[in-house]
C-alpha positions in Angstrom: 11.5 113.5 3.1 11.3 111.3 5.7 13.4 108.1 6.4 11.6 104.8 7.0 12.8 101.1 8.4 12.0 97.9 8.7 13.1 94.3 10.0 11.7 90.6 10.5 14.0 88.7 12.7 14.3 85.5 14.1 14.9 86.7 17.3 13.6 90.1 19.2 14.0 93.1 16.4 14.3 95.7 19.2 17.7 97.1 18.5 18.0 96.6 14.9 15.1 98.4 15.0 16.1 101.3 17.4 19.3 101.5 15.3 18.2 101.2 12.1 15.6 104.2 12.3 18.1 106.5 14.0 20.1 106.2 10.8 17.3 107.8 9.2 17.5 111.3 11.7 19.4 113.4 8.8 15.9 113.0 7.1 13.3 114.5 9.4 12.9 116.8 12.2 9.3 116.6 13.4 8.2 113.2 14.4 9.4 109.8 15.1 8.0 106.5 15.5 8.4 102.8 16.3 6.0 99.8 16.1 6.4 96.4 17.1 4.4 93.0 16.4 5.2 90.8 19.3 2.2 89.3 21.3 0.2 92.2 20.1 1.2 95.5 18.3 2.9 98.1 20.3 3.8 101.7 19.0 5.3 104.5 20.3 5.4 108.2 18.7 7.5 111.5 20.2 8.2 114.7 19.5 11.5 115.4 18.1 11.8 118.8 16.9 15.0 119.9 19.6 16.1 116.4 20.5 17.4 113.7 19.3 15.9 110.5 18.4 17.9 108.1 20.9 17.1 110.5 23.6 13.7 109.8 23.1 13.3 106.6 22.3 15.9 104.7 24.3 14.2 103.6 27.2 10.7 102.9 25.2 12.6 100.9 22.5 13.8 98.3 25.5 10.1 97.4 26.6 8.7 96.9 23.0 9.1 93.0 22.5 8.3 91.1 19.0 10.7 89.8 16.0 9.2 92.2 13.5 9.0 96.1 13.6 8.5 99.2 11.6 10.5 102.8 12.9 10.1 106.4 10.5 11.8 109.7 11.1 8.7 111.8 9.8 9.4 115.2 8.3 6.2 116.4 9.3 3.3 114.1 10.7 2.7 112.0 13.4 3.7 108.2 12.6 3.0 105.2 12.5 -0.5 105.3 12.2 -2.2 102.4 14.0 -5.3 100.7 12.2 -7.8 97.9 13.5 -9.0 97.6 10.0 -11.1 94.5 8.1 -7.9 93.1 7.3 -7.0 93.3 10.5 -5.0 95.3 13.0 -1.7 96.9 11.2 0.8 99.7 12.1 1.8 101.6 8.5 4.6 104.3 8.0 5.2 106.7 4.6 7.3 108.7 3.0 6.2 111.3 0.3 3.4 113.6 -0.3 0.1 113.6 -2.0 -0.5 117.6 -3.9 -4.3 116.1 -4.1 -4.7 115.5 -0.4 -7.4 117.3 -0.1 -9.1 116.5 -2.9 -8.8 113.3 -1.7 -9.5 113.9 1.9 -13.2 115.4 0.6 -13.7 112.3 -1.2 -13.2 110.5 2.0 -15.6 112.2 3.9 -18.5 112.5 1.8 -18.3 108.5 1.7 -18.6 109.0 5.8 -15.0 108.4 6.8 -13.2 110.4 9.4 -10.1 111.7 10.2 -8.7 111.6 13.7 -4.8 113.1 12.5 -5.8 116.6 11.7 -3.0 119.1 12.1 -3.8 123.0 10.5 -6.6 121.6 8.8 -4.3 119.1 6.8 -4.9 115.8 7.2 -2.1 113.0 8.2 -0.7 111.6 5.0 -0.2 108.3 6.7 -3.6 108.2 7.7 -4.9 109.1 4.6 -2.9 106.4 2.7 -4.3 103.6 5.4 -8.0 104.9 4.5 -7.4 104.6 0.6 -5.5 101.5 1.5 -8.6 100.0 3.2 -10.8 100.7 0.3 -9.4 97.4 -1.3 -10.5 93.9 -1.0 -7.0 93.0 0.3 -4.1 94.9 1.3 -2.0 94.6 -2.0 -4.9 95.7 -4.0 -5.6 98.6 -1.6 -2.3 99.5 -1.8 -2.8 99.5 -5.8 -5.4 101.1 -5.4 -3.3 104.1 -3.3 -0.9 104.4 -6.0 -3.4 105.2 -8.5 -5.4 107.6 -6.3 -2.3 109.8 -5.4 -1.3 112.7 -7.0 3.0 112.9 -6.1 4.7 110.2 -4.2 4.3 107.4 -1.7 6.4 104.9 -0.3 5.5 102.9 2.8 5.9 100.2 4.9 2.7 98.1 6.3 3.4 96.0 9.4 0.7 92.9 10.2 1.0 89.6 11.8 2.4 87.6 9.0 5.3 90.4 8.2 5.8 93.4 6.5 5.0 94.8 3.1 7.1 97.5 1.4 6.4 99.0 -1.2 7.7 101.9 -3.4 6.1 104.6 -5.1 5.0 104.1 -8.5 7.7 106.6 -10.3 10.6 105.3 -7.8 11.0 108.8 -6.3 12.4 107.5 -3.2 14.2 104.8 -2.2 13.6 101.2 -0.7 16.5 98.4 0.0 16.4 95.3 0.8 18.9 94.0 3.5 19.6 90.5 4.6 21.5 89.2 7.6 21.5 85.1 7.6 18.0 84.6 8.5 17.4 88.5 9.2 15.6 90.9 6.9 15.4 94.8 6.5 14.0 97.3 4.7 15.3 101.2 4.6 15.2 104.0 3.1 19.3 104.8 3.3 21.2 102.2 2.7 24.0 103.3 5.4 21.7 101.8 8.2 22.7 98.3 6.9 26.2 98.2 7.4 27.2 98.6 11.0 23.9 96.6 11.7 25.5 93.6 9.6 23.0 93.3 7.0 24.2 92.9 3.0 22.2 94.8 0.2 20.0 91.9 -1.5 17.8 94.3 -3.8 16.7 98.0 -4.7 12.5 97.6 -4.7 11.6 98.7 -8.3 9.2 101.5 -8.6 5.8 100.2 -7.9 6.8 96.9 -6.2 5.5 95.5 -3.5 7.0 92.9 -1.4 6.7 91.0 1.6 9.0 90.5 4.5 8.5 87.6 6.6 10.0 85.1 8.9 10.2 82.7 6.1 12.1 85.4 3.8 11.0 87.9 1.0 8.2 87.6 -1.7 7.2 89.7 -4.8 3.7 90.2 -3.9 3.8 92.9 -7.5 6.6 93.2 -9.9 7.5 97.1 -10.7 7.1 98.8 -13.5 8.5 100.1 -16.4 9.2 103.3 -15.0 11.7 105.0 -12.9 12.0 108.3 -11.5 14.3 108.3 -8.6 14.8 111.7 -6.9 18.2 113.8 -8.5 18.6 115.4 -4.9 19.6 112.6 -3.1 22.7 112.7 -4.4 23.4 116.6 -4.4 21.8 117.0 -0.9 19.8 114.7 0.9 21.1 111.5 1.0 23.5 110.3 3.2 27.2 110.4 1.8 27.4 106.6 3.2 24.3 105.4 1.1 23.9 104.2 -2.4 20.7 104.2 -4.5 20.1 102.3 -7.6 23.6 101.0 -7.0 25.4 104.8 -7.2 26.9 105.9 -3.8 26.5 109.3 -2.9 29.8 110.7 -1.8 31.2 109.9 -4.7 28.7 111.5 -6.8 29.1 114.6 -4.9 32.9 114.4 -6.2 32.2 114.0 -9.5 30.1 117.0 -9.1 32.8 119.1 -7.6 35.4 118.2 -10.5 32.6 119.1 -13.0 32.1 122.5 -11.3 36.2 123.1 -11.2 36.2 121.8 -15.1 37.0 125.0 -17.3 36.7 127.5 -14.0 39.4 129.7 -14.5 39.2 131.7 -11.2 42.5 131.8 -8.8 41.6 130.3 -5.7 43.6 130.0 -1.8 41.2 126.8 -1.2 38.3 125.0 -1.9 35.6 124.9 1.0 32.0 123.2 1.1 29.3 124.9 3.7 28.7 121.9 5.6 28.0 118.6 5.6 26.5 118.0 2.4 28.8 120.7 0.5 32.0 118.9 1.9 32.2 116.4 -0.6 31.3 119.0 -3.7 34.6 121.0 -2.4 36.6 117.4 -1.7 35.7 116.9 -5.9 36.6 120.9 -7.1 39.6 120.3 -5.0 40.5 117.2 -6.9 39.6 118.8 -10.5 41.3 122.3 -9.5 44.2 121.5 -7.8 43.3 124.6 -5.1 43.9 123.3 -1.3 40.5 121.9 0.4 40.3 123.5 4.0 37.4 124.5 6.5 37.1 128.1 7.0 33.4 127.4 8.6 33.1 124.2 10.8 29.8 122.5 12.1 28.9 122.2 15.7 27.5 118.7 14.8 26.3 117.7 18.6 23.6 120.2 18.6 22.3 120.9 15.1 20.4 118.9 12.9 20.2 120.5 8.6 18.8 124.0 8.4 17.0 123.1 5.4 14.3 120.3 6.9 12.6 122.2 10.3 9.0 123.5 8.5 9.1 127.1 9.9 11.1 129.8 8.5 12.1 130.6 12.2 13.8 127.5 13.2 15.6 127.1 9.7 17.2 130.4 9.9 18.1 130.1 13.9 19.7 126.8 13.1 21.2 128.5 10.1 22.7 131.2 12.2 24.3 128.8 15.2 24.9 125.6 13.7 28.0 127.2 11.4 31.8 128.4 13.4 34.1 130.2 11.2 37.9 129.9 12.0 39.1 133.6 11.5 42.6 132.5 10.9 41.8 130.3 8.0 39.5 133.1 6.4 41.1 136.5 6.6 42.6 137.9 3.2 41.4 134.5 1.5 40.0 133.8 -1.8 37.7 131.4 -1.4 35.4 128.9 -3.5 32.8 127.7 -1.9 30.8 124.8 -2.9 26.9 123.9 -1.7 24.7 122.1 -2.9 22.2 124.2 -3.8 20.4 127.6 -3.5 16.8 127.3 -2.2 15.9 130.2 -0.9 19.0 131.7 -0.7 18.3 134.0 2.5 20.3 131.6 5.3 23.0 131.3 2.7 23.4 135.2 2.4 23.1 136.4 6.0 24.3 133.5 8.1 27.1 132.2 5.9 28.3 134.6 3.6 28.2 137.1 6.1 30.3 135.5 8.7 33.1 135.1 5.7 32.5 138.6 4.8 33.1 139.5 8.4 36.3 137.3 8.7 37.8 139.7 6.2 37.5 137.0 3.0 39.3 138.9 0.2 37.1 137.0 -2.6 34.2 134.5 -2.3 33.3 132.6 -5.3 29.9 130.6 -4.5 30.2 127.0 -7.0 26.6 125.2 -7.1 26.0 121.7 -7.6 22.5 121.7 -9.3 21.3 124.6 -11.9 18.8 127.1 -10.5 15.7 125.9 -8.5 12.6 126.6 -10.6 10.0 124.9 -9.3 8.6 123.3 -6.0 9.2 119.9 -4.9 5.6 117.9 -6.1 6.8 114.9 -4.5 8.1 115.5 -1.4 8.1 118.1 1.6 10.3 121.1 0.8 10.0 123.8 -1.0 6.1 124.7 -1.7 5.8 128.1 -3.2 7.4 129.5 -6.6 7.6 132.8 -4.3 10.2 130.9 -2.0 12.4 130.2 -4.7 15.9 132.7 -4.7 15.8 131.9 -9.2 12.2 133.5 -8.9 12.8 136.0 -7.0 15.4 137.2 -9.0 13.1 136.8 -12.0 10.4 138.3 -10.8 13.2 141.3 -10.2 14.0 141.4 -13.5 11.0 140.9 -15.5 8.9 143.5 -12.7 6.5 140.5 -12.2 5.6 137.3 -12.0 6.5 134.6 -15.1 4.7 131.5 -16.5 6.6 131.2 -19.2 10.2 131.1 -17.9 12.1 129.0 -20.9 14.6 131.1 -21.4 16.1 131.3 -18.1 16.2 127.2 -18.1 19.0 127.8 -21.1 22.2 128.4 -19.6 23.5 130.2 -22.7 20.8 132.8 -22.9 21.1 136.2 -22.1 18.8 135.9 -19.6 20.2 132.9 -17.6 23.3 135.0 -17.4 21.3 138.1 -15.8 19.6 135.8 -13.3 22.8 134.8 -11.9 24.0 137.8 -11.8 21.5 139.2 -9.9 21.3 136.2 -7.5 25.3 136.9 -7.0 24.9 140.7 -6.6 22.1 139.9 -3.7 24.1 136.9 -2.2 27.2 139.9 -2.4 29.6 137.4 -3.6 32.4 137.5 -5.7 31.4 135.4 -8.7 28.4 132.6 -8.7 28.4 129.5 -11.2 25.8 126.7 -11.0 26.2 123.0 -12.3 25.0 122.0 -15.2 22.4 120.0 -15.9 24.1 117.8 -17.9 26.8 117.9 -15.9 24.7 117.0 -12.8 23.4 113.9 -14.4 26.9 112.4 -15.9 27.6 112.9 -11.9 24.8 110.7 -10.7 25.6 108.4 -13.1 22.0 107.3 -14.2 20.5 107.8 -17.6 18.8 111.6 -17.6 15.2 109.5 -18.0 15.8 107.5 -15.0 16.0 111.1 -12.7 13.6 113.0 -11.5 14.3 116.4 -13.1 11.2 118.6 -11.8 12.6 121.0 -9.6 14.6 122.2 -12.4 12.5 121.2 -15.8 8.9 121.5 -14.3 7.8 118.5 -16.7 6.9 115.0 -15.2 7.3 111.7 -16.9 4.2 110.4 -18.1 2.6 107.9 -15.6 2.9 104.3 -17.1 
């Protein structure tokens, strides 16, 4: 997932844009970029792998003058894309994933289009989206056409001379929130970017809704649709604790999640702990629900390392997982520890760099509690897991069945013998004392939205019908 931010101000927007974009640094590790409209459209892009956004862009942003701008922390592609089109010049940033990007790119090639931003044979999503938008008679028609062609999701900010077009993907998979500060307006993926900049939340952009944000205020150009399938993982893992989506705060949802994990758990533990950072709030909730004291046997070296889930290469993910968590042996030795985490994706980092550290420090028992059900299907809507073979649950099923399985219905039912056998296999493979996953209905209750308003594809493999 990438993070996008835009601002329209009566005065120079450079500081709001700089800090507002930086507040999305937890969402991407590859590239970042800013674009500002002043006397002309100016943009800057930097590779931020191994460095911080602020360090790369501090000098740049001081030279970018204008009253409106957009920024992005990108999980994969170089952004913003600059386009000189029949609509005039514009810059665009996107958050999403097109499962059919190769097919769309080939269609555009056949029509005579060319792509300048190609990496490892793959077109840049922002450039692909911009070329689809240009096929419309107007920018609005172009965005709606793009929505109709993309299989997956795409939310975007498009900067023009008249203002910023903000469009949320038609399923509402990723959030976009409008904020106001006097006569100034901003739009963001993470609402936590607003508070310290003085903006107040004014509205959540609805799925499929297109808004023009200008000096005169905001105007809805296309009303939102009825389908709303926001990503459940925002509350479980990817979202920032201080953010709220659809009016529901992330930190509080994680605390509720931990309380559900503690419900009916009969193990005796000396402490409840969470794998930093996202597992911490789940552990606080577990402590509140169980009475086990919350302690920190593992601490994250925050200044040096980002999330180990977001970098694209396995080698980088493993290095971060190994180096970022530092154990405190005096707290760990001889203790029975409940360890809460947001999820088990591949399981290799958890096994080799987290659990192994606890065992080396003399933990007596390790009881792993996971805030969501076993991940069964690669995400179709954003850059995260891409293949079945990556997923720990799928590895367990293959080991149990002796082959890859297409029909895994029994493994999705937490009451079935096969589900229990799968969890036991993962528990043994991770070398922990016990393992318990959150029930799907409890995860939904912890988030606080109706089931039909959440994307649950990672666990069900089913997508809501398009409307």
